[in-house]
C-alpha positions as CSV (number, residue, x, y, z in Angstrom):
1,X,164.7,39.9,173.2
2,X,162.0,37.7,174.8
3,X,163.2,34.3,175.9
4,X,161.9,31.5,173.6
5,X,160.1,28.6,175.1
6,X,162.1,25.4,174.8
7,X,159.9,22.6,173.2
8,X,160.8,19.0,172.7
9,X,158.9,16.8,170.3
10,X,159.4,13.0,170.4
11,X,158.3,10.5,167.8
12,X,159.4,7.1,166.5
13,X,160.3,8.1,162.9
14,X,159.2,10.2,160.0
15,X,158.2,7.5,157.5
16,X,155.1,8.1,155.4
17,X,151.8,8.3,157.4
18,X,149.1,10.6,158.6
19,X,150.5,11.1,162.2
20,X,154.0,11.8,160.9
21,X,152.8,14.1,158.2
22,X,150.7,16.1,160.8
23,X,153.8,16.5,162.9
24,X,155.8,17.8,160.0
25,X,153.0,20.2,159.1
26,X,152.9,21.5,162.7
27,X,156.7,22.0,162.7
28,X,156.4,24.0,159.5
29,X,153.7,26.2,160.9
30,X,155.4,27.0,164.3
31,X,156.6,30.5,164.9
32,X,160.3,30.1,165.7
33,X,160.7,33.6,167.1
34,X,158.6,32.2,170.0
35,X,159.9,28.6,170.3
36,X,163.2,26.8,170.3
37,X,162.3,23.3,169.1
38,X,164.2,20.0,169.4
39,X,163.0,16.8,167.7
40,X,164.0,13.4,169.1
41,X,163.3,10.5,166.7
42,X,163.9,7.0,167.9
43,X,164.9,6.2,164.3
44,X,166.1,9.2,162.3
45,X,164.7,7.9,159.1
46,X,161.6,8.1,156.9
47,X,160.7,9.9,153.7
48,X,159.4,13.0,155.5
49,X,162.7,13.9,157.2
50,X,163.7,16.3,154.5
51,X,160.5,18.3,155.0
52,X,161.3,19.3,158.6
53,X,162.2,23.0,158.7
54,X,165.8,24.0,159.2
55,X,165.0,25.7,162.5
56,X,164.4,22.3,164.2
57,X,167.3,20.7,166.0
58,X,167.4,16.9,165.5
59,X,168.3,14.6,168.4
60,X,169.4,11.2,167.2
61,X,168.3,8.1,169.1
62,X,171.0,5.5,170.1
63,X,171.3,1.9,168.8
64,X,168.4,0.6,171.0
65,X,166.0,3.5,170.2
66,X,166.8,3.0,166.5
67,X,165.8,-0.7,166.7
68,X,162.4,0.0,168.2
69,X,161.8,3.0,166.0
70,X,162.3,0.8,162.9
71,X,159.7,-1.6,161.7
72,X,160.7,-5.3,161.5
73,X,160.4,-5.0,157.7
74,X,163.0,-2.1,157.7
75,X,165.3,-4.1,159.9
76,X,165.1,-7.1,157.6
77,X,165.7,-4.9,154.6
78,X,168.9,-3.6,156.2
79,X,170.3,-7.2,155.9
80,X,172.2,-6.7,159.2
81,X,171.9,-10.2,160.8
82,X,172.8,-9.0,164.3
83,X,170.1,-6.3,164.2
84,X,167.5,-8.8,162.8
85,X,168.2,-11.3,165.6
86,X,168.2,-8.6,168.4
87,X,165.0,-7.0,167.1
88,X,163.4,-10.4,166.7
89,X,164.2,-11.3,170.3
90,X,163.0,-8.1,171.9
91,X,159.9,-8.2,169.7
92,X,159.1,-11.7,170.9
93,X,159.7,-10.9,174.5
94,X,157.4,-7.9,174.3
95,X,154.6,-10.2,173.0
96,X,155.3,-12.9,175.6
97,X,155.7,-10.6,178.6
98,X,154.8,-7.0,177.7
99,X,156.7,-4.0,176.4
100,X,156.9,-2.0,179.5
101,X,159.9,-4.0,180.8
102,X,161.5,-3.8,177.3
103,X,161.1,-0.1,177.2
104,X,162.4,0.3,180.8
105,X,165.6,-1.5,179.8
106,X,166.0,0.3,176.5
107,X,165.2,3.8,177.7
108,X,167.7,3.4,180.6
109,X,170.4,3.6,177.9
110,X,169.4,7.0,176.6
111,X,168.3,10.1,178.6
112,X,168.1,13.8,177.7
113,X,169.7,16.1,180.2
114,X,168.7,19.3,178.5
115,X,165.9,21.2,180.3
116,X,162.7,21.9,178.4
117,X,159.7,24.0,179.2
118,X,157.4,21.5,177.4
119,X,158.0,18.0,176.2
120,X,155.5,16.5,173.7
121,X,155.1,12.7,173.0
122,X,153.5,13.0,169.5
123,X,152.4,9.4,169.0
124,X,150.0,7.6,171.3
125,X,150.5,4.1,172.7
126,X,149.1,1.1,170.9
127,X,149.0,-1.9,173.1
128,X,151.5,-3.5,175.5
129,X,152.4,-6.5,173.4
130,X,154.4,-5.0,170.6
131,X,157.2,-2.6,170.0
132,X,155.2,0.1,168.3
133,X,155.0,3.1,170.7
134,X,156.9,3.8,173.9
135,X,156.8,7.5,173.1
136,X,154.8,8.4,176.2
137,X,157.1,6.3,178.5
138,X,160.2,7.9,177.1
139,X,158.8,11.4,177.7
140,X,157.8,10.5,181.3
141,X,160.8,8.5,182.4
142,X,163.7,10.1,180.5
143,X,163.2,13.8,179.8
144,X,163.7,16.8,181.9
145,X,160.6,18.8,180.9
146,X,158.7,21.1,183.2
147,X,155.4,20.2,181.5
148,X,154.7,16.9,179.7
149,X,152.1,16.4,177.0
150,X,150.8,13.3,175.2
151,X,149.1,13.5,171.8
152,X,146.2,11.1,170.7
153,X,145.4,10.8,167.0
154,X,142.5,8.4,167.0
155,X,139.2,7.3,168.6
156,X,140.7,6.2,171.9
157,X,137.8,3.8,172.7
158,X,138.8,1.6,169.8
159,X,142.4,0.9,170.9
160,X,143.0,-2.5,172.3
161,X,145.2,-1.1,175.1
162,X,145.7,-1.8,178.8
163,X,143.7,1.1,180.0
164,X,144.6,0.7,183.6
165,X,148.3,0.9,182.8
166,X,147.7,3.8,180.5
167,X,145.8,5.6,183.2
168,X,149.0,5.5,185.3
169,X,150.8,7.2,182.4
170,X,148.1,9.9,181.9
171,X,148.3,10.6,185.6
172,X,152.0,11.7,185.1
173,X,151.2,14.0,182.1
174,X,150.3,17.6,182.4
175,X,148.4,17.9,179.1
176,X,146.6,15.5,176.8
177,X,145.9,16.5,173.2
178,X,143.1,15.1,171.0
179,X,142.8,16.2,167.4
180,X,139.0,16.8,167.4
181,X,136.3,17.5,169.9
182,X,134.7,14.1,169.2
183,X,137.9,12.4,169.9
184,X,138.3,14.2,173.1
185,X,134.8,13.1,174.1
186,X,135.8,9.5,173.2
187,X,138.9,9.7,175.3
188,X,136.9,11.0,178.3
189,X,134.5,8.1,178.1
190,X,137.5,6.0,179.1
191,X,139.4,8.5,181.2
192,X,136.9,11.0,182.6
193,X,139.3,11.8,185.5
194,X,141.6,13.7,183.2
195,X,139.2,16.2,181.8
196,X,141.1,19.2,183.2
197,X,144.2,18.1,181.3
198,X,142.6,18.0,177.9
199,X,143.2,20.2,174.9
200,X,141.8,20.0,171.3
201,X,144.3,20.9,168.5
202,X,143.3,20.1,165.0
203,X,145.7,18.9,162.4
204,X,147.2,21.6,160.2
205,X,148.1,21.5,156.5
206,X,150.3,23.5,154.2
207,X,147.8,24.4,151.5
208,X,150.1,26.2,149.0
209,X,152.6,23.2,149.1
210,X,149.8,20.7,148.5
211,X,148.5,22.6,145.5
212,X,152.0,22.9,144.0
213,X,152.8,19.2,144.6
214,X,149.5,18.2,143.1
215,X,150.7,19.6,139.7
216,X,153.4,16.9,139.5
217,X,152.8,14.1,137.1
218,X,151.5,10.9,138.6
219,X,153.2,7.6,137.7
220,X,149.8,6.0,137.1
221,X,146.8,7.7,135.7
222,X,143.1,7.2,135.5
223,X,142.5,10.3,133.4
224,X,141.8,8.4,130.2
225,X,139.4,5.9,131.9
226,X,135.7,6.3,131.3
227,X,133.4,6.7,134.3
228,X,133.9,8.2,137.7
229,X,137.3,8.1,139.4
230,X,137.8,7.6,143.1
231,X,140.9,7.5,145.3
232,X,141.8,6.0,148.6
233,X,145.0,7.1,150.5
234,X,145.5,4.8,153.4
235,X,147.6,2.3,155.2
236,X,146.4,-1.1,153.9
237,X,145.4,-2.7,157.2
238,X,142.2,-4.2,158.7
239,X,141.0,-0.9,160.1
240,X,141.2,1.1,156.9
241,X,138.9,-1.5,155.3
242,X,139.9,-0.9,151.7
243,X,138.3,-4.2,150.8
244,X,135.0,-2.4,151.1
245,X,136.0,-0.2,148.2
246,X,136.9,-3.1,146.0
247,X,133.6,-4.9,146.8
248,X,131.6,-1.7,146.0
249,X,133.4,-1.0,142.8
250,X,132.8,-4.6,141.7
251,X,129.1,-4.4,142.5
252,X,128.6,-1.1,140.8
253,X,130.4,-2.1,137.6
254,X,128.3,-5.3,137.6
255,X,125.1,-3.2,137.4
256,X,126.5,-1.0,134.6
257,X,128.2,1.9,136.5
258,X,131.7,2.5,135.3
259,X,133.8,3.3,138.3
260,X,137.6,3.4,138.5
261,X,139.9,3.7,141.6
262,X,143.5,4.4,142.6
263,X,144.7,3.0,145.9
264,X,147.6,4.9,147.4
265,X,149.4,3.2,150.3
266,X,151.0,0.0,151.6
267,X,150.5,-2.3,154.5
268,X,150.0,-5.9,155.7
269,X,146.9,-6.4,153.6
270,X,148.4,-5.3,150.2
271,X,148.7,-8.8,148.7
272,X,145.3,-9.9,150.0
273,X,143.7,-6.8,148.4
274,X,145.5,-7.3,145.1
275,X,144.2,-10.9,145.1
276,X,140.7,-9.6,145.7
277,X,141.0,-7.3,142.7
278,X,142.2,-10.1,140.5
279,X,139.3,-12.4,141.6
280,X,136.8,-9.6,140.9
281,X,138.4,-9.1,137.5
282,X,139.0,-5.4,138.2
283,X,142.7,-5.1,137.3
284,X,141.8,-2.6,134.6
285,X,139.6,-0.5,137.0
286,X,141.6,-0.6,140.3
287,X,145.2,0.4,140.4
288,X,147.6,0.0,143.4
289,X,150.5,2.6,143.4
290,X,152.0,1.8,146.8
291,X,153.3,4.4,149.3
292,X,153.8,7.9,147.9
293,X,155.5,10.7,149.7
294,X,153.5,12.9,147.3
295,X,150.0,11.5,147.0
296,X,148.4,14.7,145.8
297,X,148.6,14.1,142.0
298,X,146.5,11.0,142.6
299,X,143.9,13.0,144.6
300,X,144.0,15.8,141.9
301,X,143.1,13.4,139.1
302,X,140.2,11.8,141.0
303,X,136.6,13.0,141.2
304,X,136.4,12.3,144.9
305,X,138.3,10.8,147.8
306,X,137.0,7.9,150.0
307,X,137.7,7.0,153.6
308,X,136.4,3.5,154.2
309,X,137.7,3.0,157.8
310,X,136.1,1.1,160.6
311,X,137.3,3.9,163.0
312,X,139.3,7.1,162.6
313,X,140.6,10.1,164.5
314,X,140.5,13.1,162.1
315,X,142.0,11.9,158.8
316,X,144.6,14.3,157.4
317,X,143.7,13.2,153.9
318,X,140.2,14.7,154.2
319,X,141.8,18.1,154.8
320,X,144.2,17.6,151.9
321,X,141.3,16.7,149.6
322,X,139.5,19.8,150.5
323,X,142.5,21.9,149.7
324,X,142.4,20.4,146.2
325,X,138.7,21.0,145.9
326,X,137.8,17.3,146.1
327,X,134.6,16.2,147.9
328,X,134.8,13.1,150.1
329,X,132.7,10.0,150.9
330,X,133.5,8.6,154.3
331,X,132.1,5.9,156.6
332,X,131.0,7.6,159.7
333,X,133.7,8.0,162.4
334,X,133.6,10.0,165.6
335,X,134.8,13.3,164.2
336,X,133.3,13.1,160.7
337,X,130.6,15.7,161.3
338,X,133.2,18.3,162.6
339,X,134.6,18.6,159.1
340,X,132.2,17.2,156.6
341,X,128.8,18.8,155.9
342,X,127.1,15.8,154.5
343,X,125.2,16.6,151.3
344,X,127.4,19.7,150.8
345,X,131.1,19.0,150.6
346,X,130.8,15.2,150.7
347,X,128.7,12.5,152.2
348,X,128.9,10.5,155.4
349,X,127.6,6.9,155.1
350,X,126.8,4.1,157.5
351,X,130.0,2.5,158.7
352,X,129.5,-0.8,157.0
353,X,130.2,-2.6,153.7
354,X,126.7,-2.0,152.5
355,X,126.7,1.6,153.7
356,X,129.7,2.5,151.5
357,X,128.1,0.7,148.5
358,X,124.8,2.5,148.9
359,X,126.5,5.8,149.3
360,X,128.6,5.5,146.2
361,X,125.6,4.2,144.2
362,X,123.5,7.2,145.2
363,X,126.3,9.6,144.4
364,X,127.1,8.4,140.9
365,X,123.5,8.0,140.0
366,X,123.0,11.7,140.7
367,X,125.8,13.4,138.7
368,X,124.2,16.8,138.9
369,X,125.2,17.2,142.5
370,X,128.9,16.5,142.0
371,X,129.8,20.0,140.8
372,X,128.1,21.5,143.8
373,X,130.1,19.3,146.1
374,X,133.3,20.2,144.4
375,X,132.5,23.9,144.8
376,X,131.7,23.5,148.5
377,X,134.9,21.4,149.0
378,X,137.0,24.2,147.6
379,X,135.4,26.6,150.0
380,X,135.9,24.4,153.1
381,X,137.6,26.3,156.0
382,X,141.3,25.6,156.5
383,X,141.9,24.6,160.1
384,X,145.6,25.6,160.1
385,X,145.1,28.9,161.9
386,X,142.9,27.2,164.5
387,X,145.6,24.5,164.9
388,X,148.5,26.9,165.5
389,X,146.4,29.2,167.8
390,X,145.4,26.0,169.8
391,X,149.1,25.0,170.0
392,X,150.2,28.4,171.3
393,X,147.3,28.6,173.7
394,X,148.2,25.2,175.2
395,X,151.8,26.2,175.7
396,X,150.7,29.4,177.4
397,X,148.3,27.6,179.7
398,X,150.8,25.0,180.6
399,X,153.3,27.7,181.5
400,X,150.8,29.2,183.9
401,X,150.2,26.0,185.8
């Protein structure tokens, strides 16, 4: 029997989110006759844990890894006073000094002795003055992997990172994965010296599972509402710019277009957005449902999906909408044109508040085109085969180095 390649994946946790969902999808599409897979999670928690296939061997992080793998909100929710104090102190120190020294100290307490053919840090770094991240550093400093790979899930130019420090990390990696060609181009604008290390591997989905889950009953429904129905599935932070949706819905309703919306997700801007909805008198038109492990019933009941972000990588939710035959309206981001044929399976609008408003207005004032968009969305090519082939090709090329 042919020897299986030993692969290690490293991530912070498996709580709800696009990056974590893309990891779980990849793990579910891997051929385990070819690969022996371990998964190290700093914090072995999150709603997506139960979706990891049984073939994957979990490695549990120790006390210190668990603390930095949890969000401060999760630590507070645990009501463990000791943990809250320690997490608060190391979080404060990382903001005052920077996190590289914090990570050095913490990672010294937990190393992996097992030998791997390939180690993969599945989440990119996100600044040096917070405790989110450290996955690259753990891979480089604390694992015994012949080849080491870092994954990037966004437009790298838009990160507020210490690029000089990160260049030192990329120098120590053997492979760098971007999730689209446009994102690879963006990365190389900042780091052209690493072109020969780059790979493009698209996110994969599990289409049959999405279709099955979409049949479940949603806790909140827009099906009885008159007018068009839109849906946003996003972390509610500044970058996702869901406030743009609320302003557009308000303006369109003011001029006589009945438009309804479900917002799936949670984040630091939740209360601010709810206040905006109340002030616009849209509580009957816009519904917040919070984080949902299964967002698909909400996408299924909508006429279209919207991505209103200031910048993006390659949003998983666009692929999921296509699986359900839903066209999309997106503010233009680097990789938008790699998946969206504007005027066919959706529309790409100017990345601004007014751009989103004008795009929605044009769409709902021309209802005859919606059925054509829906048909084209249903026929959009699934990238899963390309994703898995890209993954296997990368492993093979790294082995030959």
